[in-house]
N, C-alpha and C positions, 0 to 999 in steps of 0.2 A: 504494500500500500504506500501511497505518496506520503512523504514526510510532511507533518503539519506546518503551515506557514502563518505567521502573524502579519496581517495586512494593516498598515498604519495609514490613516487618511487625515492629514493635517496640513493646512496651508502655510503654517509657520515652519520654515525649513529647519530652524535651530531646534525647535521642539521635536520635530520628526527625527532629526539626527540623534538627539539625546535618547529618545525612545528606542531607536534602532540599536544604539550601543548597549542600552540596558538589557533589552530582550536578547540580543545576540550573546550577551555575557553568560546566559544560561543555555547556550547552544541551541537556540531556536532559530529557524529560518524567518527572515523578515523581508517584506516588500513594502516600500513607501510610495504614497501617491500624494500629490500636492493639491488635488481637488477631488470632489465626489465624482465628477464626470470622468476624470482620468481613471479612477478606480473601476467605474462601470465599464469603461472601454477595455481595461486590461485584465479584469477578473474572470477566471474560469470556474464555474460552480463545482466542477469535479475536484477542485483543489481543497483538501481538508485544512482546517485551522480556525482562526477567529479574526474579527475585525475590531481594531481599536480606532475609534472615530471621534473627532472633535464635534461638539454640538454646533458651534457657530463657525461658519466659513463663508467667504464671499461666494456668490453664485449659488449653487445648490448646497443647502445646509445639511448637516449630519442627519437631522430629522427627516428632511426630504429624501435623502439617499435611502434611509430605512424604509420609507413609504414605497420608493421605487423598487427596492429589493422584494418587499412583500408582494407587490403587484406581479413581479416576475417570478414569484414562488421560489426565491433564493433564500434559504434559511441559514446562512452563515451566522454564528453567534456574534452579537455586537456588544462591545463594551464601550459606552460613551464616556468621554472625558469632558467634564463640565466645570465651568466657573461657578462661583457661589450663586450668582443671579440666575443660573440656568437649572437649578436643582429640580424645580417643579416640572420643567420641560423634560428633564431626564427621567423623572418618575413616570410621566405620561408615556415616554418612549419604552420604558420597561413594561408598562401595562400593555403596550401595543406589540410586545414580543421581543424587545431587546433583552439581552442576557443579563446585563449589569450596567452600573455606571459608577464612576469614581470621581470625586471632587478634587479640584486643584486647591492648594498644593497637595500632592498625594505622596504616600510612602512608597518607595520603589518596590519593596518586598510585597506590599499589599497589592500593587498592580500585577506583579508577576504571579502571585497566588491566584488572582482572578483570571488571568490569562490561562494558567494551567487548568483551572476548572472549566473554562469555556472550551478549551481544546478537548478535554475529556468528554464534555457534553456533546461536542460535535462528532467525536469518534463513535459514541454510543448511538447517536441519532442516525449516523450513516450506516452503522451495522444493522439497526432496525429497518431502515429504508431498504437496504440490500436484501434482508430476510423477507420483507413484504413483497418485493419484486420477484424473488425466487418462488414464494408461495403462490403469487398471482399466476405465474407461468405454469405451476403444477396444476392449479385449479382449472386453468384454461384448457388443460389437456384431458379433462374429464368429459364424458358425454353427458347429455342432459339427464339421462336415466341414472348414471353413476352419481351425479350431483344430488339427485333426489334421494337416492339410497344413503349417501353420506350424510346429508342433512338430518335424516331420521335416525341414523345410527348415533350421531353425536348428541342427539337429544336423549339417548339412553334406551332406544327401542330395541327389542330383540329382533332376530331375523324373521320370526313368525309375525310379529306385530308390523314390521316393515312390509312384509308380503301382503298382509291383510289391507294395510293402508293404500298400497300402490296397486293392488289387484294382481299380484304376481305370485308365482309358486315360491316356496321357501328355497328351493334349489336354485332358482334364477337369482334370488336375492343374494344367496351365498356366492354365486359366481360374480355378481356385480360388486359385492363387498370385497372380495379377494382382489378384483381389478383395482378398486379404489385404493386399497392398502398398498398395492404394488406401485401404482402411478404416483401416489403421494409420498412414497418412501417412508411409510408409517409402520412402526413395529407393533403398535397397539392402538386400541380405540382411544386411549388417553392421549396418544400423539395426535390423532385426528382431531380431538376436542381442542387441543392447544392450537393446532394449525387453523382451525375454524375461527377460534377467538381472535388470533392474531390477524387473520384476514379481514375480520370485521372491525378491528380497532383503528 
């Protein structure tokens, strides 16, 4: 998997440079952008990591960049850097889905801790998304009848009850059930239940 990157978006070059030095001091990859638009132009959603973003910038503000990413369904964890007067704005940003915010002047270690938490969160989120995509592909491989059988099996129905509900013979249900287990790579009904729950979440 790609190494996580910390993306810094700040129009103040001196601030961006000092943030880069700080974050690189703990062996993390860093990319800096002087504006929100430059970040949008240069960012690839497949890259894991997090975004350290100044609230106030000329042109597109940090808040506007967050809104743009939400519209584009890009869910990189955002840590806002905020001045004292912007705290309410940052709180609203967190309510709108930002990962965290830190107030200037901040403690270096505090920022690094938040960055590590954001990177861990991103990693877990990507693992969940990947698992969901894999499950969706497995579900797509089931026939309509197999899907019907699976839905009833995960509700706890016996083969006989499934057969009665669908108007099939118990033998036919057994065949469909075996096919479902094989196609879904499930070792037990418990596995099927978990897969079904994950697929619906």
